[in-house]
N, C-alpha and C positions, 0 to 999 in steps of 0.2 A: 504494500500500500504506500502511496505517496501523498503527502500533504503539501499543498501549494498555497502560499500566501499571496494574495493579490490586493493591490491598492486600487480602489475605485474612487475617482473624483466625482463629487456630486455638486450640483449647481442649483441656485434659485432660478426661477423662470427668467427673470430680468438679466441674468448673467449668460444665458445661452446665445449661441450664434443664431442668425436668422433661419438657417436650415433646421437647426435643432428646435427652435421655437415652433416652426411649422409642424414638425413631428409631434411635439408636445401638445400643440393645439388639436391636432388630429386625434391623438389618443385621448386627450382629456374630454373632448366633446363626444366622442364615440362611447367611451366608458363611463363618463360622468353622469349622464341621464339627468342633469340638473333641470333642464326644461321640462322633462316629464314629471319630475317631482314637484316643481313649481305649479304646473298645470293641475296636477292631482290635488294639491293643497288649495288652489283657487276654486276648483270645482267643489271641493268639500265645503268651503265657505258658502258658495252659492246654494248648495243642497240644504245646508243648515239654515240659511236665510229663508229660503222658500218654506221650509218646515216651520220655522218660528212664526212667520207671518201668514201662515195658512194658504200659501200659494202653490202653484204648479210650475215647476221649473222645466223649461224646454230650451235646448241649446244645440248648437253645432259649432265647435271650437277647435282650432288647431294652434300650434305655437307660432306659425307664420301667417300673415294675412292671406286669406283665400276668399274667393267670391262666395257669397252666400252664408258667411258666418253670422251667427246671432246668439243672443242670450235673452230670454224672456222669462218673466215670472208672471203668471196670469192668476186672476181671481184672488189677490192677496188683500189683507186687511191693512189699510193705510194707517189707521190709528195704532195698530201694533207696531208697524214700521217706525212711526214717529217715536214711540216709547223706546224701542230698541236702539234707535239712533242716539238717544240721550245717554246710553251706556257704552257708546262706541269705544271709548278709551280703555275699557276693560276687556276688549276682544270677546264679546259676549256669545259669539257663535261657536267658534272652534278653539279659541285661545291663540290663534295665529294672527299675525299682523294684517293678513288679507281681510279680516273682519273689519278693521278700521278703514281700509281702502274703500270697500264697497259701501259702508255706512256713511263715510264722508262724502262720497259721490252722491248718495241719495239725498243728503242734506243740501249739498251744493246745487242739485237740480230740482230743488223744491219738492222732493219726494216723488218726482216723476221717474219711476223705476226704469222705464224703457230707456230714457236718456242716460241715466246713471249707468246702466248695464252696457250701453254702447261704449262709454268711456272706460269702463272696467275691462272690456274686451281689448281696447287700445292699450291699456296698461299691461295686459298679458303679453301682447306683441312687443311692446317696448322693453319689458323686462327680459324677454327671451333674446332680443337683439343685443341687449347689454351683456348677457351671458356669453355672447360670441366675440366680445371685444378683448383685446390684450389687457386693457385696464382691469376688467373684471378677473381675468385669469391670473394676473399678477397679484391682485388683492386677495383672491381666494387661496392661491398657493402660499402667500405670505401668512395669512391668518391661520392656515392649517399646517404650516411648516412643511409643505410638499417640496420635494427635491427631485432632480432629474439627473440622468447620466449625461455625459458630454454630447451624445447624439439625440437627446431629447426624450429618452424613454423614462417613464415614471420610475422613481427609485423608492422602494419601501424598506 
């Protein structure tokens, strides 16, 4: 049996060459599933909102803008929505920050939920677009202390 000692240099995302950054971006977005997780959390908020206000949720959503996307909550109790909005800072639906987002939009649009949900859909797309930027990747890697090999492969 042989034992070989090997030195591996590891790098922060911002220290990588452009080619290595391309490789890291590719791996990160394929394996990260961040967009899917975000969309799942946002949908959970919508489902809880519809349940709380006695409405029926109907939607067609993707991470990137597509023709025909929509979010609607039909037959809801506007008074319950107003009361729920008063508790927005406590994340009263799921405990997630997306509760605040949707309730603040409801307030901003004078409790016209169709208008608020249109902007909520835009937030989903904007957040996903941000996930695809180097700025986000750098922040996320720094916050989680992710490192990479010289060729941009994730190092664990």
